[in-house]
C-alpha positions, 0 to 999 in steps of 0.5 A, a space after each residue: 559710768 564712763 572711763 576716759 583715756 588720752 584720746 578717747 572715752 568709752 563706757 565701763 561696760 556694754 549691755 547685750 540684749 541676747 535675741 531681741 524680739 524673743 525675750 519671752 523665749 530666752 529661757 527655752 532657747 538656751 537649752 538647744 544652744 547649751 546642748 550644741 555647745 556641750 556637743 561642740 566641746 565634747 566632740 572637739 576634745 575627743 578629736 584632739 585626744 584621739 589624734 594626740 594618742 594615736 601616732 598613726 594619725 600624725 599625718 597632714 590631714 589629721 594635724 589640720 583637723 586637730 588645728 580645726 578642733 582647737 580653733 572651734 574650742 576657742 571660737 565657741 567658748 569665746 561667746 557661748 558661756 556669756 550667751 547662756 548667762 544672758 539667756 538664763 540669768 539675764 546677765 546682760 552686762 559685759 565689761 568694756 575690755 571683755 567686749 573687745 576681747 570677744 571682738 578679737 577672739 571671734 574675728 581672729 579665730 574665724 580667720 584661723 578657721 577659714 585658713 585651716 579649711 583652706 589648708 585642708 583643701 590644699 592637702 586634699 588636692 595634693 593627696 589626690 592629684 600627687 599621691 606619690 609625692 604627698 608625704 614629701 610635699 606636706 611634711 610635718 614641718 610644712 604643716 606646722 609652718 602653714 598652720 603657724 602662718 594661718 594663725 599669725 594672719 588671723 592675729 595680725 589682721 584682726 588686732 587693728 580692729 580692737 586698737 582702732 575701736 579703743 581709740 574712738 569715742 563712744 555715744 551714750 547708747 551702750 546697748 548691743 542688740 545681739 548675743 555677743 560683741 562683734 566688730 560691726 555691732 560695736 562700731 555702730 556705738 561709736 560717735 565718730 567717723 568710722 569709714 576707715 574702720 569699715 573699709 579695713 573690715 571689708 579689706 580683711 573680709 576679702 583678703 582673708 575669706 575671699 582669698 581662702 574661698 578662691 584657693 578652696 575653689 581652685 583646689 576642688 576644681 583641680 580635684 574634680 578634673 583629676 577624679 574624672 580622669 580615674 578609670 574606675 567608678 569605685 575610685 571616683 566614689 572613694 575620692 569624692 567620699 574623701 572630700 565630701 566631709 570637707 565640703 560639708 564643713 566648708 558650707 557649714 562655715 561660709 554660708 551663715 558667715 556670708 549671710 551675717 557679713 552681708 546683712 550687717 552691711 546691706 541687709 537693712 530689710 532683714 528682720 533683726 531676729 533672723 540676723 541674730 539667729 544666723 549670727 549665733 548659728 555661724 559661731 556655734 553650728 560649725 564647731 558642733 558639726 565638725 567633730 560629728 562630720 569628721 568622726 562619722 565620715 573618717 574611718 580611721 577616727 571612727 575606728 579609733 574612737 570605737 576601740 577606745 570606747 569599747 576598751 580595746 585600746 592597744 
């Protein structure tokens, strides 16, 4: 069944195949994905609750962490329920507009997550390099403005993806050989010249991811220089410990994201199952790891959680 508009026609729905090549194992693959999703939801809600209820945590680092947790909730929930339905119940059909919504939420909030990590790197830079001025530079107002800018960038930069796709005609083939609707995967079903869409996709990738990675890199180079000038070895360890969890989170996001991005455009020799598994890792592992990493490595959050769990909440 096809729907038509003034300038384009599109299928009423698409078919998501899940993980092609591993259909016989779909039922069992869903269990670890489900566990990771439950951990992601539980961990990020816990982080948000701890930060909201403890006023001593209303500081830039923890406000940015709350933004990260909220972003992870949206990012994981935009894909995982449907993916589990595909793997467990063979519910492969996804309505056209629901597919475009997935494209929007995946790319918009991936951009937001990248921006929040960039903001957290700037926060660490100011805290270590200008400790006496940290509270005056990164005020609550500045944090809110920076977070709002990151959010608006994600929404405004990604919206044209969906608008341009919605104006284009689609081929009869409506099968998407992966677990969710992603911009490049949907674009391959279009029966028209997609060079403008692809060029805009590259522009967004480099203007968002490239910009954030450059700023993160500069921040950590400056942090490293400042730390190495500290006289005490204990101070070195404390400073590196403060940044260690953040670096782990950055690697967990950017490594699979970069692999997925390059594979879509240049990795035609990469086995499809490898590509799709990395695409799933990219959207599920960071939301799962972020609350674990920050909950374990951040003393204030760990202590606050233990007090609440043991019933010693003040």
